[in-house]
MARZAFI-357150 format. One record per residue: residue number from 1; z, y, x of N, C-alpha, C, O in turn. Coordinates in steps of 0.05 Angstrom, whole numbers, m for minus. Each point is the difference from the previous one (the first is absolute). Example, Ala and Ser with C-alpha at 12.3 -4.5 7.8 and 13.67 -1.06 7.14 Angstrom:
BEGIN
num	n.w	n.v	n.u	ca.w	ca.v	ca.u	c.w	c.v	c.u	o.w	o.v	o.u
1	156	m114	264	0	24	m18	0	24	18	13	0	21
2	m27	21	m28	1	24	16	14	22	m15	4	22	10
//
This chain:
BEGIN
num	n.w	n.v	n.u	ca.w	ca.v	ca.u	c.w	c.v	c.u	o.w	o.v	o.u
1	m118	m50	m267	7	13	16	m1	29	m16	m22	10	m7
2	50	5	0	m2	15	m11	m17	29	m4	m3	13	m21
3	m6	m8	44	m6	34	6	m27	m9	m11	m11	m22	3
4	4	45	m17	m32	m9	m10	m17	13	10	6	22	10
5	m35	m32	m8	m9	11	29	m10	26	m7	m7	12	20
6	3	5	m45	6	25	10	22	20	1	1	23	m9
7	19	m40	25	19	19	m2	0	29	27	m11	m1	22
8	23	18	m28	7	14	22	20	11	m13	13	m6	m20
9	m11	38	47	30	6	3	13	m20	33	m10	m11	20
10	33	17	m31	19	m3	21	19	m24	m15	14	0	m21
11	m20	m27	48	27	m20	m13	12	1	11	20	m10	m11
12	m13	19	39	29	m3	10	9	28	14	m16	15	11
13	43	m11	m12	10	20	7	23	m10	16	18	m11	m13
14	m14	12	54	19	m4	5	13	32	14	m15	11	15
15	38	0	m18	3	21	17	20	2	m2	19	m3	m16
16	m28	15	50	39	7	17	16	m30	2	25	m4	1
17	m51	m21	m1	21	m23	4	9	0	27	m13	4	21
18	42	m10	m25	16	m15	39	15	m14	m18	7	m1	m24
19	m3	m15	56	14	m25	m7	11	m8	27	m14	m12	17
20	38	19	m13	29	5	23	9	m38	2	1	m16	m19
21	5	10	45	21	m28	3	10	13	21	m11	7	21
22	36	m3	m28	14	17	22	m12	32	15	m1	17	m17
23	m4	m12	34	m6	20	9	m33	4	m1	m11	22	m2
24	1	m42	3	m26	m15	4	m16	14	m27	14	2	m20
25	m33	5	19	m18	17	m21	m28	m15	8	m19	8	15
26	23	m38	m33	m21	m13	m6	m29	10	m12	m22	m6	9
27	25	17	m26	m13	29	m9	6	26	m10	10	5	m22
28	m16	11	37	12	29	m10	m16	15	m3	m18	5	16
29	25	8	m44	m14	19	m22	m35	m9	m2	m17	16	7
30	12	m42	m18	m25	m7	5	m20	3	m40	0	m15	m19
31	m10	38	23	m12	12	m26	m24	m20	m8	5	m16	18
32	m22	7	m28	m30	m17	m3	m1	0	m28	18	m9	m15
33	m50	24	4	m9	m10	m23	m10	m20	m9	3	m9	22
34	m13	m10	m35	m21	m10	m1	m14	m6	m36	10	m12	m19
35	m41	29	23	m13	m2	m20	m6	m25	m12	m2	m20	15
36	0	18	m47	m7	m24	m9	m35	m10	15	m18	17	0
37	15	m41	12	m23	m12	8	m10	9	19	m25	1	4
38	54	13	17	m11	7	22	24	m25	24	23	m9	m2
39	m46	9	25	9	m19	16	10	21	20	m17	15	8
40	44	m13	2	17	9	19	13	m13	22	21	m12	m2
41	m37	16	29	13	m21	24	20	19	13	m3	24	5
42	26	m42	0	24	7	6	m1	m15	39	3	m23	6
43	m8	40	9	3	m4	35	15	2	13	0	24	0
44	24	m31	22	8	12	12	5	m24	30	m10	m22	1
45	22	30	12	14	m25	25	12	m3	m13	6	13	m20
46	9	m47	38	14	m17	m10	29	17	m2	1	19	16
47	21	m22	m32	25	12	m9	m7	26	m10	19	16	m2
48	m47	m6	m7	m1	19	m15	10	12	m27	m3	24	m6
49	14	m41	m8	16	m10	m26	m15	m4	m24	6	7	m23
50	m27	m18	29	m27	m3	m17	8	m27	m25	m3	1	m25
51	12	m17	37	20	m22	m18	23	13	m19	2	m3	m24
52	13	16	39	21	13	m12	1	22	m18	16	4	m18
53	m38	10	26	m19	11	m26	m6	m9	m20	9	10	m21
54	m28	m37	19	m8	m15	m15	27	m12	m11	3	6	m23
55	20	m22	34	24	m1	m21	7	13	m23	2	m6	m24
56	0	31	43	10	25	m16	m9	m4	m23	16	m7	m18
57	m46	10	13	m15	7	m16	2	m22	m22	m6	4	m23
58	17	m32	34	4	m21	m15	21	m9	m22	m4	m13	m20
59	30	25	33	19	1	m5	11	m30	21	11	m16	m15
60	m12	11	32	2	m26	19	40	19	9	24	m4	0
61	m43	22	5	22	22	10	4	22	m15	m18	5	m17
62	43	14	20	1	21	m7	m8	32	15	18	9	15
63	m34	1	m17	m6	23	15	36	20	0	16	m1	m18
64	m14	13	36	28	14	5	4	32	m6	18	16	3
65	m49	m15	m16	m14	25	m12	m25	3	m12	m19	m14	8
66	17	33	m29	m32	m5	3	m3	m4	m26	22	m2	m9
67	m44	1	m12	m10	m11	m21	m23	m18	4	m8	m2	24
68	0	m6	m35	m30	m20	m4	0	0	m43	17	m7	m16
69	m41	17	14	m11	m2	m22	m24	m15	m3	m17	0	18
70	13	m14	m43	m29	m18	6	m2	8	m33	19	m2	m16
71	m54	13	8	0	14	m19	9	17	m18	m14	7	m19
72	42	2	25	16	18	m8	26	m16	5	17	15	8
73	m8	m40	m10	14	m11	m4	19	m8	27	m7	m17	16
74	32	33	m12	24	m4	18	4	m28	6	14	m15	m14
75	m30	5	44	12	m28	m4	24	m2	15	5	17	17
76	12	m39	m23	24	m6	14	6	m21	m4	m11	m12	m18
77	31	1	32	20	m26	m9	m18	m21	13	m13	6	20
78	13	m35	m33	1	m28	8	m29	m6	5	m13	10	m18
79	m3	m23	35	m29	0	7	m7	m10	m28	m23	6	m6
80	34	m17	m9	m12	m19	m19	m10	27	m22	m21	0	m14
81	36	16	15	m4	23	m30	m21	14	14	m17	6	m16
82	10	3	42	m16	19	11	m29	m24	m4	m21	10	m7
83	23	m29	11	m33	m13	m2	2	m2	m29	m22	m8	m8
84	42	13	m15	m9	m3	m18	m5	23	m16	m3	m1	m24
85	2	24	37	m15	24	m1	m33	6	10	m18	14	m9
86	21	m35	38	m29	5	0	m3	3	32	m13	19	8
87	20	m32	3	m1	m3	29	5	m25	5	18	m15	m9
88	m36	11	25	4	m35	19	4	4	20	0	23	9
89	5	m40	5	m11	2	38	m1	m29	9	10	m19	m11
90	m24	19	33	4	m22	29	17	0	13	19	15	m7
91	m14	m35	38	20	1	6	m16	10	35	m24	3	3
92	44	2	19	m21	m3	31	m4	m29	m4	m23	m8	2
93	43	m13	m9	10	m17	5	m7	m12	m31	4	11	m21
94	m13	m35	27	m7	m8	m29	19	m21	m7	8	m21	9
95	m4	38	m32	23	m21	m14	m20	m16	m32	m5	12	m21
96	m2	m37	27	m6	m14	m19	24	m24	m11	23	1	8
97	m32	m23	m27	17	m9	m5	m13	m31	15	m13	m17	m13
98	19	16	38	m17	m29	11	m7	m15	m11	m23	m5	m3
99	46	m11	m9	m9	m29	m12	m2	6	m31	16	m12	m14
100	m32	28	2	m11	11	m19	m27	5	2	m9	11	20
101	m10	m21	m43	m27	m4	m1	m12	38	1	18	17	1
102	m46	m8	m2	m1	21	m5	5	8	m23	16	17	m5
103	m29	m28	m13	m2	6	m30	44	6	m6	9	17	m15
104	5	m31	26	23	0	m6	18	18	5	21	5	m12
105	m37	10	43	8	25	15	m4	21	m20	18	11	m11
106	m44	m5	7	m8	20	m18	19	m1	m33	20	12	m8
107	m35	m27	m3	38	m11	m19	23	19	7	10	13	m18
108	m1	m12	41	19	8	1	m1	23	m3	16	9	m17
109	m28	5	27	m10	32	5	m9	2	m35	0	25	m4
110	m5	m33	m13	m7	7	m28	25	m7	m16	m3	8	m23
111	27	m20	27	20	m7	m10	11	31	m17	4	4	m24
112	m3	16	49	8	18	m8	m6	21	m24	17	14	m11
113	m43	m15	6	m15	4	m27	4	m14	m23	5	13	m21
114	m6	m41	21	21	m10	m22	16	11	m17	22	1	11
115	m22	7	m33	14	1	m21	18	m18	m20	14	11	m17
116	m15	m29	20	17	m29	m15	24	0	2	10	m3	22
117	5	7	m45	34	2	3	0	m28	14	m18	m17	1
118	51	17	12	18	m27	m1	m9	m25	m10	m7	m22	8
119	12	35	m32	m1	m23	m25	m30	m9	5	m4	m17	17
120	m16	27	m29	m28	m10	2	m5	m7	24	m24	1	2
121	34	m10	22	1	m14	26	24	m17	m10	3	2	24
122	10	m11	m31	15	m13	m1	m12	m22	m18	m2	m21	11
123	m5	23	m34	m7	m19	m22	m32	m1	m1	m11	m15	m17
124	m5	31	37	m26	m2	9	m13	m1	m27	m13	m18	m9
125	19	42	m3	m25	m4	m32	m24	23	7	m8	13	19
126	2	m18	m46	m37	12	8	m6	21	12	m23	2	9
127	49	29	m5	m10	19	15	2	m10	26	m17	9	16
128	31	m22	m9	11	m3	36	m23	m24	7	0	m4	25
129	m17	m10	m36	m29	m19	1	m15	22	8	m9	2	23
130	5	23	m50	m16	13	3	2	17	28	m21	6	10
131	38	0	m2	6	19	31	m8	m18	15	m21	7	11
132	32	m36	m5	m3	m10	14	m36	m2	13	m11	1	21
133	5	m3	m47	m37	m3	3	m14	19	7	m23	m2	9
134	44	33	m15	m22	27	3	6	m5	31	m20	m4	13
135	43	4	1	13	0	23	m22	m10	25	m9	12	20
136	4	m38	m31	m10	m17	13	m31	5	m1	m13	m6	19
137	m1	20	m47	m25	2	2	m4	25	24	m17	1	17
138	43	24	m22	m3	21	26	m1	m16	23	m20	m3	14
139	38	m5	m12	m1	m11	37	m25	m7	3	m15	18	7
140	3	m43	m10	m30	m11	7	m17	27	m1	m16	2	19
141	16	25	m43	m14	20	12	m3	12	28	m18	8	14
142	53	m11	m10	12	20	23	m9	m22	31	m11	6	22
143	20	m33	m33	m13	m20	22	m33	12	8	m9	11	21
144	0	m17	m41	m29	2	4	m13	25	15	m19	m1	16
145	38	31	m28	m11	28	4	3	m5	35	m14	15	14
146	32	m36	0	17	14	22	m14	m28	11	14	m16	13
147	m38	11	m18	m18	m19	14	12	m43	0	m15	m19	6
148	46	19	m16	8	m29	12	m8	m25	m22	10	m22	5
149	m34	26	m37	m4	m9	m12	6	m33	3	11	m15	m16
150	m23	9	42	2	m32	m1	24	m10	21	3	m24	3
151	9	37	6	31	m3	5	16	9	m23	22	10	3
152	m30	m13	m20	41	3	m31	9	m21	9	19	5	15
153	m24	m28	m16	25	m15	6	5	m6	25	10	m21	9
154	m16	34	0	5	m3	30	26	12	15	4	24	m1
155	19	m47	19	20	11	5	m5	31	22	m19	0	15
156	35	19	m15	3	17	8	0	m2	20	m18	13	11
157	36	m31	9	m2	7	27	m25	m19	12	m6	0	24
158	m7	m15	m44	m19	m9	17	m33	18	7	m20	m3	14
159	34	26	m34	m16	20	3	m12	16	25	14	19	7
160	m34	m23	6	m12	21	20	9	22	7	4	11	m21
161	4	11	45	17	20	m6	m10	20	m17	17	15	m12
162	m46	m11	8	m15	21	m10	10	4	m29	10	18	m14
163	m20	m49	11	5	m5	m37	25	m4	m15	m1	m6	m24
164	26	10	36	29	3	5	6	28	1	23	5	m3
165	m39	13	5	2	27	1	m16	5	m27	6	21	m11
166	m19	m31	3	m18	16	m22	21	m16	m27	1	8	m23
167	12	m31	33	12	m11	m28	18	22	m5	1	9	m23
168	19	6	48	17	10	m5	m8	24	m14	12	6	m21
169	m31	7	29	m19	23	m15	m8	m11	m29	3	21	m13
170	m10	m39	m5	m1	m15	m21	32	7	m15	5	9	m22
171	12	m19	46	26	m2	m18	10	20	m3	19	1	m16
172	m25	20	28	12	28	m10	m21	14	m21	8	18	m14
173	m32	m26	12	m22	10	m18	12	m15	m31	m9	9	m22
174	24	m27	23	10	m17	m21	17	6	m15	5	m12	m21
175	14	40	34	14	11	m13	m19	36	m20	11	19	m11
176	m28	m23	13	m14	18	m15	2	32	7	m4	18	m17
177	13	m12	47	m4	19	18	m12	15	m11	m19	m9	m13
178	22	40	11	m16	27	11	m13	11	20	m22	10	4
179	57	m18	17	m14	2	37	13	m15	13	25	m3	3
180	m43	m10	7	18	m23	23	m6	3	31	m22	4	10
181	46	m6	1	3	11	24	m8	m41	23	6	m23	m3
182	m20	37	19	m4	m15	17	11	m4	32	m9	12	19
183	26	m27	m19	11	6	34	m7	m27	15	7	m23	m4
184	m29	38	27	m14	m8	11	m14	m23	1	4	m17	18
185	m29	14	m46	m3	m24	m11	m22	m8	21	m9	m23	m3
186	0	41	24	m19	m26	21	19	m14	20	m3	m22	11
187	14	33	m10	26	m17	24	m8	m20	11	0	m15	m20
188	m7	m1	39	m12	m22	17	m27	m7	m15	m9	m22	4
189	m6	38	m20	m24	m16	m2	m20	14	13	1	21	13
190	m25	m42	m18	m28	4	14	m18	18	m3	m3	6	m23
191	m15	7	40	m15	17	m12	m10	m1	m30	3	21	m13
192	m15	m43	2	m8	m18	m28	19	2	m20	m6	7	m23
193	27	m11	29	24	8	m18	5	26	m2	8	11	m21
194	m12	m3	39	15	37	m3	m20	9	m17	8	8	m22
195	m36	m5	27	m22	m5	m20	1	3	m26	m5	17	m17
196	16	m42	19	m3	m13	m28	36	14	m12	5	5	m24
197	9	m2	38	19	21	m16	m3	22	m22	4	7	m23
198	m20	1	55	m16	34	m7	m5	0	m32	15	11	m16
199	m43	m28	10	m9	m2	m18	16	m8	m24	m9	7	m22
200	32	m19	23	16	1	m17	10	22	m10	0	11	m22
201	14	m6	56	12	28	m19	m7	13	m18	14	11	m18
202	m42	m11	21	m26	25	m11	m4	0	m32	0	16	m18
203	m3	m53	25	4	m13	m34	31	7	m4	3	m10	m22
204	13	17	26	21	m2	m11	m1	31	m21	4	2	m24
205	m9	18	45	m6	31	m6	m15	4	m16	4	20	m15
206	m31	m39	11	m23	5	m22	18	m10	m21	m7	9	m22
207	34	m29	19	3	m13	m25	15	25	m9	4	m1	m24
208	6	25	38	13	21	m13	26	m1	14	12	21	m8
209	5	m36	25	15	7	14	5	16	17	m22	3	12
210	49	21	5	m9	5	23	23	m10	15	21	m10	m5
211	m38	18	34	13	m28	19	13	13	22	m12	21	5
212	42	m29	19	6	19	18	m5	m28	23	m1	m22	m10
213	m1	23	30	m6	m22	6	17	5	35	m2	23	10
214	10	m34	m2	13	1	30	m18	m9	24	m11	m22	m3
215	7	31	21	m21	m22	21	m5	19	27	m2	25	3
216	2	m49	14	m6	4	27	m17	5	16	2	10	22
217	m25	m21	m39	m36	m8	m4	m8	27	m1	m9	7	m22
218	10	6	37	m22	33	m2	m18	1	m9	m5	22	m11
219	m22	m48	10	m14	6	m3	m8	m4	m30	m18	12	m11
220	41	m36	m3	0	m7	m27	10	23	m16	m13	4	m21
221	44	19	29	7	19	m5	m29	26	m15	m7	9	m22
222	m1	m7	52	m21	26	m3	m27	m13	m16	m12	16	m13
223	4	m37	13	m30	m9	m11	11	m4	m37	m16	1	m18
224	47	m8	16	4	m9	m31	10	23	m16	m3	m1	m25
225	19	28	38	24	13	m14	m19	32	m1	m17	10	15
226	27	m2	m36	m5	16	m9	21	21	13	m12	13	17
227	33	m8	m19	15	7	20	19	m6	16	13	m18	m9
228	m4	28	33	21	m11	19	26	11	4	m1	25	0
229	18	m33	2	27	14	12	13	m22	23	0	m25	2
230	10	46	15	9	m12	26	33	1	2	9	22	m6
231	5	m36	10	35	m2	5	m6	m9	22	m16	m18	9
232	37	39	2	12	m6	32	24	15	m6	5	21	m13
233	14	m45	33	29	13	m3	11	0	m31	18	16	m5
234	m29	m35	m18	8	12	m28	m7	22	m13	5	6	m23
235	m17	7	39	m12	23	m21	m28	11	0	m11	8	21
236	1	m7	m37	m43	12	m1	0	22	26	11	22	2
237	m28	m38	15	m16	16	16	m20	18	m6	m3	24	7
238	m17	m42	m28	m21	16	m6	m12	m3	m19	12	20	m10
239	m30	m28	m12	m10	m18	m21	m24	23	m10	3	24	0
240	m26	m40	m10	m20	12	m10	m22	m21	m2	5	m24	m4
241	m37	37	7	m22	m16	m2	9	m19	24	20	3	14
242	m42	m26	m10	0	m21	33	m8	22	18	14	6	19
243	m35	5	m24	m15	14	30	21	21	3	6	4	23
244	12	14	m44	15	20	7	17	m10	17	0	9	23
245	21	m34	m30	17	m15	20	m4	m10	18	18	m5	16
246	m47	m3	m10	m8	m17	26	m13	23	18	m13	m11	18
247	12	39	m16	2	20	3	23	18	19	m4	14	20
248	31	m21	m36	15	9	4	13	m11	32	2	m24	2
249	4	38	17	9	m6	18	28	m10	5	6	m7	23
250	13	6	m44	31	1	1	m12	m29	m11	18	m16	7
251	m34	4	m17	1	m32	m11	m6	m8	23	17	m16	8
252	m41	20	14	2	m7	27	30	m14	10	11	m22	1
253	m3	50	5	22	11	21	26	m20	m12	19	m9	13
254	m25	5	m42	27	m21	m11	m7	m39	6	15	m19	5
255	m40	21	m8	m9	m32	13	3	m8	22	9	m21	8
256	m22	47	7	7	m10	33	32	5	7	9	m5	22
257	8	17	m48	16	m1	24	13	28	17	17	0	17
258	m29	18	m27	m3	21	12	27	15	m22	7	m6	m23
259	2	27	41	25	15	m12	m22	20	m26	m24	4	4
260	39	7	m27	m22	6	m20	20	28	3	24	3	0
261	m47	18	4	12	32	13	6	10	m33	22	8	m9
262	m47	m12	m8	0	6	m19	18	m9	m25	8	m24	m1
263	0	46	m21	16	m16	m21	m26	m1	m18	m21	9	9
264	24	m21	m38	m21	m6	m15	0	22	m14	m17	4	m17
//
């Protein structure tokens, strides 16, 4: 994990990000900042553009307009380039390698940090073996961090749903990010698994990372986050601390499907 525990300042700045699909504004002029070691919640009704915004941040799709910077570096290009810059993510629908073990899945995430060249990999020289040992050691550390040590050699498809979610987080952490984006990390979880996920996110922040999380579980969001942004019809409706957002009548109207008369 690349962000030091004492890190301060702004990690991510998204300015006027817009994504159009034909005539549809899936994301419409969204600006959002995330400070170092801050947990920011992104909420909104289904179809509000939350995952599309995540996709713009991580290079899964290119925004139509707007800029995204991370620690002063302009982000653009393919997802692996943005991952190397320091952003990692999980997905709304779990994307594990089902027939690979827990350890192998985390090693896949670790691969992006390996610096050994092609010749070293082909001839399996000393540098390659050192890098491989270091990668396995780091992968085991992350598996322990998310609480899966006893399942290191278990095949991913055999894990309970909640453990698969934690494995996906471990794989994202294996890229050594400074900011991690979690897309509905508690979807399908029971209350006990949800509480465990909340504690895991707090541990991630305590280790120096910033976190942006999409969730529909409002209790989870308002208990966990330092700041919450509400996205409605692709645009930011309101953002602020949890108490401010909960008290805003526009948020209630948006979730109940009532027309929002005031602009953000």
